[in-house]
PLY file of the C-alpha trace (Angstrom):
ply
format ascii 1.0
element vertex 192
property float x
property float y
property float z
element edge 191
property int vertex1
property int vertex2
end_header
-3.63 21.30 -22.67
-6.39 19.59 -20.69
-8.64 21.49 -18.35
-6.92 22.54 -15.14
-8.15 20.83 -11.95
-7.10 23.11 -9.11
-8.81 20.98 -6.44
-6.90 17.87 -7.51
-3.61 19.79 -7.66
-4.19 21.28 -4.20
-4.96 17.81 -2.86
-1.71 16.41 -4.29
0.32 19.34 -2.95
-1.05 18.85 0.57
-1.68 15.08 0.75
-0.33 13.28 3.77
-0.44 9.59 4.59
-1.74 8.82 8.05
0.30 6.49 10.26
-1.49 3.13 10.38
-1.36 3.09 14.19
-3.47 6.28 14.27
-6.30 4.85 12.16
-9.52 4.02 14.01
-12.83 2.34 13.24
-14.84 2.43 11.15
-13.11 1.25 8.01
-14.70 1.43 4.56
-17.38 -1.10 3.77
-16.99 -3.30 0.70
-19.25 -0.89 -1.19
-17.20 2.13 -0.08
-13.96 0.36 -1.00
-15.01 -0.39 -4.59
-14.36 3.10 -6.02
-10.98 3.20 -4.27
-9.97 -0.11 -5.84
-11.31 1.13 -9.19
-9.11 4.22 -8.93
-6.07 2.08 -8.03
-6.73 -0.17 -11.04
-6.46 2.87 -13.35
-2.73 3.08 -12.67
-0.33 3.21 -15.63
0.12 -0.29 -17.03
2.42 -0.67 -20.04
1.14 -3.49 -22.25
-2.08 -3.89 -20.23
-0.53 -6.77 -18.30
-2.25 -5.87 -15.02
0.88 -6.74 -13.06
-0.94 -6.42 -9.73
-4.02 -7.69 -7.94
-5.71 -6.89 -4.65
-6.37 -8.92 -1.52
-8.66 -7.16 0.95
-7.97 -7.98 4.59
-11.11 -7.39 6.63
-11.17 -7.03 10.42
-12.01 -10.69 11.09
-8.82 -11.83 9.30
-6.49 -9.52 11.25
-5.99 -11.77 14.35
-4.91 -14.76 12.22
-2.37 -12.58 10.38
-1.09 -11.13 13.67
-0.48 -14.66 15.02
1.15 -15.73 11.76
3.43 -12.69 11.88
4.62 -13.70 15.32
5.19 -17.33 14.31
7.10 -16.43 11.15
9.11 -13.79 12.99
10.20 -16.36 15.55
11.12 -18.80 12.76
13.24 -16.09 11.14
14.94 -15.17 14.41
13.51 -11.66 14.49
13.82 -9.70 17.73
10.83 -9.38 20.03
10.70 -5.68 19.12
10.65 -6.41 15.36
7.94 -9.02 15.85
5.80 -6.73 18.02
6.06 -3.87 15.51
5.12 -6.08 12.53
2.35 -7.81 14.46
0.84 -4.51 15.64
-0.13 -3.62 12.07
-2.60 -6.50 12.17
-3.45 -6.25 15.88
-4.50 -2.63 15.37
-5.73 -2.97 11.77
-9.33 -2.45 10.72
-9.00 -3.00 6.97
-6.03 -3.31 4.64
-5.54 -3.97 0.96
-2.57 -6.08 -0.05
-1.36 -4.95 -3.45
0.22 -8.04 -4.94
2.75 -7.57 -7.70
2.18 -10.20 -10.38
5.15 -10.63 -12.71
4.24 -11.72 -16.26
6.67 -13.06 -18.85
6.66 -10.37 -21.51
9.07 -9.72 -24.37
7.78 -6.15 -24.48
7.45 -5.09 -20.83
10.50 -5.51 -18.57
10.01 -6.81 -15.03
11.05 -3.47 -13.55
8.21 -1.68 -15.37
5.77 -4.19 -13.92
7.17 -3.46 -10.44
6.74 0.27 -11.05
3.13 -0.30 -12.05
2.44 -2.26 -8.85
3.98 0.57 -6.83
1.86 3.08 -8.72
-1.22 1.04 -7.81
-0.26 1.32 -4.14
0.07 5.10 -4.34
-3.12 5.44 -6.37
-4.99 3.47 -3.69
-3.58 5.63 -0.89
-4.47 8.82 -2.76
-7.97 7.58 -3.58
-8.58 6.70 0.07
-7.32 10.09 1.25
-9.36 11.91 -1.40
-12.45 10.01 -0.25
-11.92 11.24 3.31
-10.33 8.14 4.84
-6.98 7.85 6.54
-4.54 5.62 4.67
-0.97 4.37 4.89
1.14 2.24 2.53
3.39 -0.13 4.46
5.56 -3.15 3.88
8.16 -4.43 6.35
9.96 -7.72 6.90
6.79 -9.87 6.94
5.82 -8.56 3.50
9.17 -9.75 2.16
9.11 -13.14 3.87
8.25 -15.89 1.40
6.90 -18.03 4.26
4.58 -15.28 5.45
3.39 -14.44 1.91
2.72 -18.09 1.15
0.92 -18.92 4.40
-0.99 -15.64 4.68
-2.03 -15.08 1.08
-1.08 -18.19 -0.92
1.03 -16.12 -3.32
2.29 -17.83 -6.47
5.98 -18.01 -7.35
5.63 -14.99 -9.69
3.93 -12.85 -7.01
5.14 -10.69 -4.14
3.72 -7.97 -1.95
4.19 -4.47 -3.34
2.53 -2.94 -0.31
-0.14 -3.28 2.33
-2.40 -0.24 2.35
-4.23 0.28 5.64
-7.46 2.25 5.33
-9.80 3.42 8.10
-11.02 6.57 9.79
-8.40 9.20 10.46
-7.59 9.42 14.17
-5.37 12.11 15.67
-3.84 14.23 12.96
-0.06 13.78 12.89
2.20 16.82 12.75
3.52 17.79 9.35
6.87 16.23 8.61
9.82 17.81 6.81
9.54 17.58 3.04
12.36 17.06 0.54
14.41 20.00 -0.66
13.13 20.21 -4.23
16.03 22.39 -5.38
18.54 19.77 -4.22
16.66 17.00 -6.03
16.01 18.72 -9.35
18.30 19.15 -12.32
17.14 21.42 -15.13
18.42 20.72 -18.64
18.03 23.52 -21.18
20.16 22.07 -23.96
0 1
1 2
2 3
3 4
4 5
5 6
6 7
7 8
8 9
9 10
10 11
11 12
12 13
13 14
14 15
15 16
16 17
17 18
18 19
19 20
20 21
21 22
22 23
23 24
24 25
25 26
26 27
27 28
28 29
29 30
30 31
31 32
32 33
33 34
34 35
35 36
36 37
37 38
38 39
39 40
40 41
41 42
42 43
43 44
44 45
45 46
46 47
47 48
48 49
49 50
50 51
51 52
52 53
53 54
54 55
55 56
56 57
57 58
58 59
59 60
60 61
61 62
62 63
63 64
64 65
65 66
66 67
67 68
68 69
69 70
70 71
71 72
72 73
73 74
74 75
75 76
76 77
77 78
78 79
79 80
80 81
81 82
82 83
83 84
84 85
85 86
86 87
87 88
88 89
89 90
90 91
91 92
92 93
93 94
94 95
95 96
96 97
97 98
98 99
99 100
100 101
101 102
102 103
103 104
104 105
105 106
106 107
107 108
108 109
109 110
110 111
111 112
112 113
113 114
114 115
115 116
116 117
117 118
118 119
119 120
120 121
121 122
122 123
123 124
124 125
125 126
126 127
127 128
128 129
129 130
130 131
131 132
132 133
133 134
134 135
135 136
136 137
137 138
138 139
139 140
140 141
141 142
142 143
143 144
144 145
145 146
146 147
147 148
148 149
149 150
150 151
151 152
152 153
153 154
154 155
155 156
156 157
157 158
158 159
159 160
160 161
161 162
162 163
163 164
164 165
165 166
166 167
167 168
168 169
169 170
170 171
171 172
172 173
173 174
174 175
175 176
176 177
177 178
178 179
179 180
180 181
181 182
182 183
183 184
184 185
185 186
186 187
187 188
188 189
189 190
190 191
């Protein structure tokens, strides 16, 4: 058994993402972001394929992405409400990291395991940001799943898609605690 880390366990038992709309300036600098990205890159990765990469969206890029979200939303026939909600993530954003899932042809590692690894990188980044004292939230939404948006915003290749957009900045107003899952209803114990 490895050495117990009570502080880490307590953090995981009490962690809480912060809604992106409650995050305020300042956001991490490039130097402050490096250890968070390093932590995210330590995610489980069967076959060492690195089935993810990071695109950091800094504040100056947010207005272009907000405009693009509106344009693509109109092209897709999204409602004004859907467009406004998706656009607001960039209108209000200070810094975000796009975790891009990169699918590799592999006889050993199925595509689904590569998707799981990209998702794990998203969660690792959120947890690293929270542990470092920042507010963070992992989001996606219709724009993240639009091929047009992904291509025009981030020039994603055919084997790439967005696993998540992790917004990171200073924690604003603390949100109320939300109901948590009923662990007993979700857990099956097998003793034989």
